[in-house]
DRENPA-3360 file (N, C-alpha, C; in nm, 2 decimals, always signed):
BEGIN
1 = MIEIRGFI = +10.78/+11.18/+8.76/+10.78/+11.30/+8.84/+10.65/+11.31/+8.91 ~ +10.65/+11.36/+9.04/+10.53/+11.37/+9.12/+10.50/+11.52/+9.13 ~ +10.38/+11.55/+9.09/+10.33/+11.69/+9.10/+10.24/+11.71/+9.22 ~ +10.27/+11.81/+9.30/+10.19/+11.85/+9.41/+10.12/+11.98/+9.39 ~ +9.98/+11.98/+9.41/+9.90/+12.10/+9.40/+9.82/+12.11/+9.52 ~ +9.81/+12.24/+9.57/+9.72/+12.27/+9.69/+9.63/+12.38/+9.66 ~ +9.51/+12.37/+9.72/+9.41/+12.48/+9.70/+9.43/+12.57/+9.83 ~ +9.50/+12.68/+9.80/+9.53/+12.78/+9.91/+9.41/+12.87/+9.93;
9 = TNLGRYNK = +9.37/+12.88/+10.06/+9.24/+12.95/+10.09/+9.27/+13.06/+10.19 ~ +9.20/+13.17/+10.17/+9.20/+13.28/+10.27/+9.12/+13.24/+10.39 ~ +9.19/+13.22/+10.51/+9.13/+13.17/+10.63/+9.02/+13.26/+10.69 ~ +9.05/+13.39/+10.69/+8.95/+13.49/+10.74/+8.82/+13.49/+10.67 ~ +8.83/+13.49/+10.54/+8.71/+13.48/+10.45/+8.64/+13.35/+10.47 ~ +8.71/+13.24/+10.48/+8.66/+13.11/+10.50/+8.57/+13.11/+10.63 ~ +8.63/+13.17/+10.73/+8.56/+13.17/+10.86/+8.43/+13.25/+10.85 ~ +8.42/+13.34/+10.76/+8.30/+13.42/+10.74/+8.21/+13.35/+10.63;
17 = GELLGEWI = +8.24/+13.23/+10.59/+8.15/+13.16/+10.50/+8.18/+13.17/+10.36 ~ +8.29/+13.23/+10.32/+8.33/+13.25/+10.18/+8.45/+13.17/+10.15 ~ +8.44/+13.09/+10.04/+8.56/+13.01/+10.00/+8.63/+13.09/+9.89 ~ +8.74/+13.16/+9.93/+8.82/+13.24/+9.83/+8.96/+13.17/+9.83 ~ +8.99/+13.11/+9.72/+9.12/+13.05/+9.71/+9.16/+13.02/+9.57 ~ +9.27/+12.95/+9.55/+9.33/+12.93/+9.42/+9.42/+12.81/+9.42 ~ +9.42/+12.72/+9.32/+9.51/+12.61/+9.31/+9.65/+12.66/+9.28 ~ +9.75/+12.61/+9.35/+9.89/+12.64/+9.32/+9.97/+12.51/+9.30;
25 = TFPIEEEE = +10.07/+12.51/+9.22/+10.15/+12.40/+9.19/+10.29/+12.42/+9.26 ~ +10.34/+12.32/+9.32/+10.47/+12.33/+9.39/+10.57/+12.26/+9.31 ~ +10.70/+12.31/+9.33/+10.74/+12.43/+9.40/+10.69/+12.56/+9.34 ~ +10.67/+12.65/+9.42/+10.62/+12.78/+9.38/+10.72/+12.89/+9.42 ~ +10.75/+12.98/+9.32/+10.84/+13.09/+9.35/+10.77/+13.19/+9.45 ~ +10.85/+13.26/+9.52/+10.80/+13.36/+9.62/+10.71/+13.47/+9.56 ~ +10.76/+13.52/+9.44/+10.69/+13.63/+9.37/+10.55/+13.58/+9.32 ~ +10.55/+13.45/+9.27/+10.42/+13.40/+9.22/+10.33/+13.37/+9.34;
33 = LEEVLQRI = +10.38/+13.33/+9.45/+10.30/+13.31/+9.57/+10.24/+13.44/+9.62 ~ +10.32/+13.54/+9.62/+10.27/+13.68/+9.66/+10.15/+13.72/+9.57 ~ +10.16/+13.70/+9.44/+10.06/+13.73/+9.35/+9.93/+13.66/+9.38 ~ +9.94/+13.53/+9.41/+9.83/+13.44/+9.44/+9.76/+13.49/+9.57 ~ +9.85/+13.52/+9.67/+9.79/+13.57/+9.80/+9.72/+13.70/+9.78 ~ +9.77/+13.79/+9.70/+9.70/+13.92/+9.67/+9.56/+13.89/+9.61 ~ +9.56/+13.80/+9.51/+9.44/+13.77/+9.44/+9.33/+13.71/+9.53 ~ +9.37/+13.64/+9.64/+9.27/+13.58/+9.73/+9.26/+13.66/+9.85;
41 = GVSDKPNE = +9.32/+13.78/+9.85/+9.29/+13.88/+9.96/+9.37/+13.85/+10.09 ~ +9.48/+13.78/+10.08/+9.57/+13.76/+10.20/+9.68/+13.86/+10.20 ~ +9.68/+13.95/+10.30/+9.78/+14.06/+10.30/+9.79/+14.11/+10.45 ~ +9.90/+14.17/+10.48/+9.91/+14.23/+10.61/+9.86/+14.38/+10.60 ~ +9.80/+14.42/+10.49/+9.75/+14.55/+10.48/+9.59/+14.54/+10.46 ~ +9.52/+14.64/+10.52/+9.37/+14.64/+10.51/+9.33/+14.65/+10.36 ~ +9.21/+14.58/+10.33/+9.15/+14.59/+10.20/+9.06/+14.72/+10.19 ~ +8.99/+14.73/+10.08/+8.91/+14.85/+10.07/+8.80/+14.87/+10.17;
49 = DGDYYEEY = +8.76/+14.76/+10.24/+8.66/+14.76/+10.34/+8.72/+14.78/+10.48 ~ +8.85/+14.79/+10.49/+8.92/+14.81/+10.61/+8.95/+14.68/+10.68 ~ +8.91/+14.57/+10.63/+8.95/+14.44/+10.68/+9.08/+14.39/+10.63 ~ +9.15/+14.32/+10.71/+9.27/+14.25/+10.65/+9.28/+14.11/+10.70 ~ +9.32/+14.02/+10.61/+9.33/+13.88/+10.63/+9.48/+13.84/+10.60 ~ +9.54/+13.79/+10.71/+9.68/+13.76/+10.70/+9.71/+13.61/+10.69 ~ +9.61/+13.53/+10.72/+9.63/+13.38/+10.73/+9.56/+13.31/+10.61 ~ +9.63/+13.20/+10.58/+9.58/+13.11/+10.48/+9.59/+12.97/+10.53;
57 = FFTDWEYE = +9.52/+12.88/+10.46/+9.53/+12.73/+10.48/+9.50/+12.66/+10.35 ~ +9.52/+12.53/+10.35/+9.49/+12.45/+10.23/+9.36/+12.37/+10.25 ~ +9.26/+12.39/+10.17/+9.14/+12.32/+10.18/+9.14/+12.19/+10.10 ~ +9.24/+12.17/+10.01/+9.24/+12.05/+9.93/+9.38/+12.03/+9.88 ~ +9.42/+11.90/+9.86/+9.55/+11.87/+9.80/+9.53/+11.77/+9.69 ~ +9.61/+11.78/+9.59/+9.62/+11.68/+9.48/+9.77/+11.65/+9.46 ~ +9.80/+11.53/+9.44/+9.93/+11.50/+9.39/+9.92/+11.38/+9.30 ~ +9.99/+11.38/+9.20/+9.99/+11.28/+9.10/+10.12/+11.28/+9.02;
65 = GTLTEECH = +10.14/+11.17/+8.96/+10.26/+11.15/+8.88/+10.23/+11.11/+8.74 ~ +10.33/+11.06/+8.68/+10.31/+11.02/+8.54/+10.28/+10.87/+8.53 ~ +10.28/+10.80/+8.64/+10.26/+10.65/+8.64/+10.12/+10.62/+8.68 ~ +10.09/+10.49/+8.68/+9.96/+10.44/+8.72/+9.93/+10.45/+8.87 ~ +9.80/+10.43/+8.90/+9.76/+10.44/+9.04/+9.84/+10.34/+9.13 ~ +9.87/+10.22/+9.07/+9.93/+10.12/+9.15/+10.07/+10.16/+9.20 ~ +10.13/+10.26/+9.14/+10.26/+10.31/+9.18/+10.25/+10.43/+9.27 ~ +10.14/+10.45/+9.33/+10.11/+10.58/+9.40/+10.20/+10.59/+9.52;
73 = VQLELKEY = +10.27/+10.71/+9.53/+10.35/+10.74/+9.64/+10.26/+10.81/+9.74 ~ +10.28/+10.78/+9.87/+10.19/+10.83/+9.98/+10.26/+10.96/+10.04 ~ +10.19/+11.07/+10.04/+10.24/+11.19/+10.10/+10.14/+11.23/+10.21 ~ +10.19/+11.29/+10.32/+10.11/+11.34/+10.42/+10.10/+11.49/+10.41 ~ +9.99/+11.54/+10.35/+9.97/+11.68/+10.33/+9.86/+11.72/+10.42 ~ +9.88/+11.83/+10.49/+9.78/+11.87/+10.59/+9.73/+12.02/+10.56 ~ +9.62/+12.06/+10.63/+9.56/+12.19/+10.61/+9.65/+12.31/+10.63 ~ +9.72/+12.30/+10.74/+9.80/+12.42/+10.79/+9.95/+12.40/+10.76;
81 = MNVETVNN = +9.98/+12.34/+10.65/+10.12/+12.33/+10.61/+10.18/+12.46/+10.56 ~ +10.31/+12.48/+10.59/+10.38/+12.59/+10.55/+10.42/+12.58/+10.40 ~ +10.41/+12.68/+10.32/+10.44/+12.68/+10.18/+10.59/+12.63/+10.16 ~ +10.68/+12.68/+10.25/+10.82/+12.65/+10.23/+10.84/+12.50/+10.25 ~ +10.77/+12.44/+10.35/+10.78/+12.30/+10.37/+10.73/+12.22/+10.25 ~ +10.62/+12.26/+10.19/+10.57/+12.19/+10.07/+10.67/+12.21/+9.95 ~ +10.72/+12.33/+9.94/+10.82/+12.36/+9.84/+10.94/+12.26/+9.85 ~ +10.99/+12.25/+9.97/+11.11/+12.16/+10.00/+11.07/+12.02/+9.96;
89 = LAEKLEDV = +10.95/+11.97/+10.00/+10.91/+11.84/+9.96/+10.90/+11.82/+9.81 ~ +10.84/+11.92/+9.74/+10.83/+11.91/+9.60/+10.96/+11.91/+9.53 ~ +11.06/+11.98/+9.58/+11.19/+11.98/+9.52/+11.26/+11.85/+9.54 ~ +11.24/+11.79/+9.66/+11.30/+11.65/+9.68/+11.24/+11.55/+9.59 ~ +11.12/+11.57/+9.54/+11.05/+11.47/+9.46/+11.06/+11.50/+9.31 ~ +11.13/+11.61/+9.27/+11.13/+11.65/+9.13/+11.19/+11.54/+9.04 ~ +11.30/+11.48/+9.08/+11.37/+11.39/+8.99/+11.36/+11.24/+9.03 ~ +11.25/+11.21/+9.10/+11.23/+11.08/+9.16/+11.15/+10.99/+9.07;
97 = DERILGAI = +11.19/+10.87/+9.05/+11.11/+10.77/+8.98/+11.00/+10.72/+9.08 ~ +10.88/+10.76/+9.06/+10.78/+10.73/+9.16/+10.75/+10.58/+9.17 ~ +10.78/+10.50/+9.07/+10.76/+10.36/+9.07/+10.85/+10.30/+9.18 ~ +10.98/+10.34/+9.18/+11.08/+10.29/+9.27/+11.05/+10.35/+9.41 ~ +11.02/+10.48/+9.42/+10.99/+10.53/+9.56/+10.86/+10.47/+9.61 ~ +10.76/+10.44/+9.53/+10.64/+10.37/+9.58/+10.68/+10.23/+9.63 ~ +10.76/+10.16/+9.56/+10.81/+10.03/+9.60/+10.88/+10.03/+9.74 ~ +10.97/+10.13/+9.75/+11.04/+10.15/+9.88/+10.95/+10.18/+9.99;
105 = QECTYPWD = +10.85/+10.27/+9.97/+10.75/+10.30/+10.07/+10.67/+10.18/+10.11 ~ +10.63/+10.10/+10.01/+10.55/+9.99/+10.04/+10.61/+9.88/+10.13 ~ +10.75/+9.87/+10.12/+10.81/+9.76/+10.19/+10.89/+9.81/+10.32 ~ +10.88/+9.94/+10.35/+10.94/+9.99/+10.47/+10.83/+10.04/+10.56 ~ +10.83/+9.98/+10.68/+10.72/+10.01/+10.78/+10.78/+10.03/+10.91 ~ +10.75/+10.13/+10.99/+10.66/+10.24/+10.95/+10.73/+10.33/+10.86 ~ +10.67/+10.37/+10.75/+10.74/+10.45/+10.65/+10.75/+10.59/+10.69 ~ +10.86/+10.64/+10.65/+10.89/+10.78/+10.68/+10.94/+10.83/+10.54;
113 = LDACLNIY = +10.88/+10.93/+10.48/+10.92/+10.97/+10.35/+11.06/+11.01/+10.34 ~ +11.12/+11.08/+10.44/+11.26/+11.12/+10.43/+11.35/+11.00/+10.43 ~ +11.31/+10.90/+10.51/+11.39/+10.77/+10.51/+11.39/+10.70/+10.38 ~ +11.27/+10.70/+10.32/+11.25/+10.64/+10.19/+11.33/+10.71/+10.08 ~ +11.32/+10.85/+10.09/+11.40/+10.93/+9.99/+11.55/+10.91/+10.01 ~ +11.60/+10.89/+10.13/+11.74/+10.86/+10.16/+11.78/+10.72/+10.09 ~ +11.70/+10.62/+10.11/+11.72/+10.49/+10.04/+11.73/+10.51/+9.89 ~ +11.64/+10.59/+9.84/+11.63/+10.62/+9.70/+11.76/+10.70/+9.65;
121 = KENKYIYY = +11.79/+10.81/+9.72/+11.89/+10.90/+9.67/+12.03/+10.83/+9.69 ~ +12.05/+10.74/+9.79/+12.17/+10.68/+9.82/+12.19/+10.54/+9.74 ~ +12.09/+10.52/+9.66/+12.09/+10.39/+9.58/+12.11/+10.27/+9.67 ~ +12.03/+10.26/+9.78/+12.04/+10.15/+9.87/+11.93/+10.05/+9.83 ~ +11.91/+10.02/+9.71/+11.81/+9.93/+9.66/+11.86/+9.87/+9.53 ~ +11.80/+9.76/+9.49/+11.81/+9.70/+9.36/+11.66/+9.69/+9.31 ~ +11.62/+9.75/+9.21/+11.49/+9.75/+9.16/+11.48/+9.65/+9.03 ~ +11.40/+9.55/+9.04/+11.39/+9.45/+8.93/+11.28/+9.48/+8.83;
129 = GPKNTLDD = +11.20/+9.58/+8.86/+11.10/+9.62/+8.76/+10.96/+9.57/+8.79 ~ +10.86/+9.62/+8.72/+10.72/+9.59/+8.75/+10.68/+9.45/+8.70 ~ +10.75/+9.40/+8.60/+10.71/+9.27/+8.54/+10.77/+9.15/+8.61 ~ +10.85/+9.17/+8.71/+10.92/+9.05/+8.77/+10.84/+9.02/+8.90 ~ +10.85/+8.89/+8.93/+10.80/+8.84/+9.06/+10.92/+8.78/+9.14 ~ +10.90/+8.75/+9.27/+11.01/+8.69/+9.34/+11.04/+8.56/+9.28 ~ +10.95/+8.48/+9.23/+10.98/+8.35/+9.16/+11.07/+8.38/+9.05 ~ +11.05/+8.48/+8.97/+11.13/+8.51/+8.85/+11.27/+8.54/+8.90;
137 = IAQSEADE = +11.28/+8.62/+9.00/+11.42/+8.66/+9.05/+11.49/+8.54/+9.11 ~ +11.42/+8.46/+9.18/+11.48/+8.34/+9.24/+11.53/+8.25/+9.13 ~ +11.45/+8.23/+9.03/+11.50/+8.14/+8.92/+11.62/+8.20/+8.85 ~ +11.61/+8.33/+8.82/+11.72/+8.40/+8.75/+11.85/+8.39/+8.83 ~ +11.84/+8.42/+8.96/+11.97/+8.42/+9.04/+12.02/+8.28/+9.06 ~ +11.93/+8.18/+9.09/+11.98/+8.05/+9.11/+12.04/+7.99/+8.98 ~ +11.98/+8.02/+8.86/+12.04/+7.97/+8.74/+12.17/+8.04/+8.71 ~ +12.18/+8.17/+8.74/+12.31/+8.24/+8.71/+12.42/+8.18/+8.80;
145 = WMHMNIQD = +12.38/+8.15/+8.93/+12.48/+8.09/+9.02/+12.53/+7.96/+8.97 ~ +12.43/+7.87/+8.92/+12.46/+7.74/+8.87/+12.56/+7.75/+8.75 ~ +12.52/+7.83/+8.66/+12.61/+7.84/+8.54/+12.75/+7.90/+8.57 ~ +12.76/+7.98/+8.67/+12.89/+8.03/+8.71/+12.97/+7.93/+8.78 ~ +12.91/+7.84/+8.86/+12.98/+7.75/+8.95/+12.98/+7.61/+8.91 ~ +12.91/+7.57/+8.82/+12.91/+7.42/+8.78/+12.95/+7.42/+8.63 ~ +13.06/+7.35/+8.61/+13.12/+7.36/+8.47/+13.04/+7.27/+8.37 ~ +12.99/+7.16/+8.42/+12.92/+7.06/+8.33/+12.78/+7.10/+8.31;
153 = KHIVEWVQ = +12.74/+7.13/+8.18/+12.61/+7.18/+8.15/+12.50/+7.08/+8.18 ~ +12.54/+6.95/+8.17/+12.44/+6.84/+8.20/+12.40/+6.84/+8.35 ~ +12.50/+6.86/+8.43/+12.48/+6.87/+8.57/+12.39/+6.99/+8.60 ~ +12.42/+7.10/+8.54/+12.34/+7.22/+8.56/+12.19/+7.19/+8.52 ~ +12.17/+7.13/+8.41/+12.03/+7.10/+8.37/+11.97/+7.00/+8.47 ~ +12.04/+6.91/+8.52/+11.99/+6.81/+8.62/+11.95/+6.89/+8.75 ~ +12.04/+6.98/+8.80/+12.01/+7.05/+8.92/+11.89/+7.15/+8.90 ~ +11.88/+7.21/+8.78/+11.77/+7.30/+8.75/+11.64/+7.22/+8.76;
161 = RYFDYKSY = +11.64/+7.10/+8.71/+11.52/+7.02/+8.71/+11.46/+6.99/+8.85 ~ +11.56/+6.98/+8.95/+11.52/+6.94/+9.08/+11.53/+7.05/+9.18 ~ +11.57/+7.17/+9.14/+11.59/+7.28/+9.23/+11.45/+7.34/+9.27 ~ +11.43/+7.37/+9.40/+11.30/+7.42/+9.44/+11.31/+7.58/+9.44 ~ +11.27/+7.63/+9.33/+11.28/+7.77/+9.31/+11.18/+7.85/+9.40 ~ +11.06/+7.79/+9.42/+10.96/+7.85/+9.51/+11.01/+7.87/+9.65 ~ +11.08/+7.77/+9.71/+11.14/+7.78/+9.84/+11.25/+7.88/+9.84 ~ +11.33/+7.89/+9.74/+11.43/+7.99/+9.73/+11.37/+8.13/+9.72;
169 = ACDLKDCR = +11.26/+8.14/+9.65/+11.19/+8.27/+9.65/+11.15/+8.31/+9.79 ~ +11.10/+8.22/+9.86/+11.06/+8.25/+10.00/+11.18/+8.29/+10.09 ~ +11.29/+8.23/+10.06/+11.41/+8.26/+10.14/+11.46/+8.40/+10.10 ~ +11.43/+8.45/+9.98/+11.48/+8.58/+9.94/+11.41/+8.69/+10.03 ~ +11.29/+8.66/+10.08/+11.23/+8.76/+10.16/+11.31/+8.79/+10.29 ~ +11.38/+8.69/+10.33/+11.47/+8.71/+10.45/+11.59/+8.79/+10.41 ~ +11.62/+8.81/+10.29/+11.73/+8.89/+10.24/+11.68/+9.03/+10.19 ~ +11.56/+9.07/+10.24/+11.51/+9.20/+10.22/+11.47/+9.22/+10.07;
177 = YYETKSGV = +11.42/+9.12/+10.01/+11.35/+9.13/+9.88/+11.20/+9.14/+9.90 ~ +11.14/+9.23/+9.82/+11.00/+9.25/+9.84/+10.93/+9.25/+9.71 ~ +10.81/+9.19/+9.71/+10.73/+9.19/+9.59/+10.62/+9.30/+9.62 ~ +10.62/+9.41/+9.55/+10.53/+9.52/+9.57/+10.44/+9.54/+9.45 ~ +10.35/+9.63/+9.46/+10.26/+9.67/+9.35/+10.34/+9.72/+9.24 ~ +10.45/+9.79/+9.27/+10.53/+9.85/+9.17/+10.64/+9.76/+9.11 ~ +10.65/+9.64/+9.16/+10.76/+9.54/+9.12/+10.84/+9.49/+9.23 ~ +10.94/+9.41/+9.20/+11.03/+9.35/+9.30/+11.14/+9.45/+9.33;
185 = IQILD = +11.17/+9.46/+9.45/+11.28/+9.55/+9.50/+11.35/+9.48/+9.61 ~ +11.48/+9.50/+9.61/+11.57/+9.46/+9.73/+11.62/+9.58/+9.80 ~ +11.60/+9.59/+9.93/+11.65/+9.70/+10.00/+11.79/+9.66/+10.06 ~ +11.89/+9.73/+10.03/+12.03/+9.70/+10.07/+12.06/+9.76/+10.21 ~ +12.15/+9.70/+10.28/+12.19/+9.76/+10.41/+12.28/+9.87/+10.39;
% end
């Protein structure tokens, strides 16, 4: 699960040299957001000094998941993002395996998070896990094919001895297999 947090800041007070804000975690309910905005002085009503500040922005973002840095999903979070937009993004990421999404992002360029999420949600990938390499996948697939199609085990052993698994692993790249920081993944059409 990927958690998104933003430091929401009162823009008017910031422009006057005061950093008044609070960390919020997304998705955030409307009532909770209203309470935070009140605490940081963002309102359409004047405060006790007669000033009112209606605008906010985000001075910092944090997002992290339950996995290691190597599986980091890239998000484009900006200062003047709408809370609803970030809520929608957080909801889309709620049940996502960040290792798989990170692998999809790493091998699709130029990456678009919505396109990556579509590949993920529509299961248009085969994920082989973080401990596999393309060489491992090539050997496993070639050996499986040989055992299924060659009846004589001695011939299978002979073919395995001379089969060029490394070249086959290179050929897998043409079939949209990718070795990523998060593991080997094949993107399906």
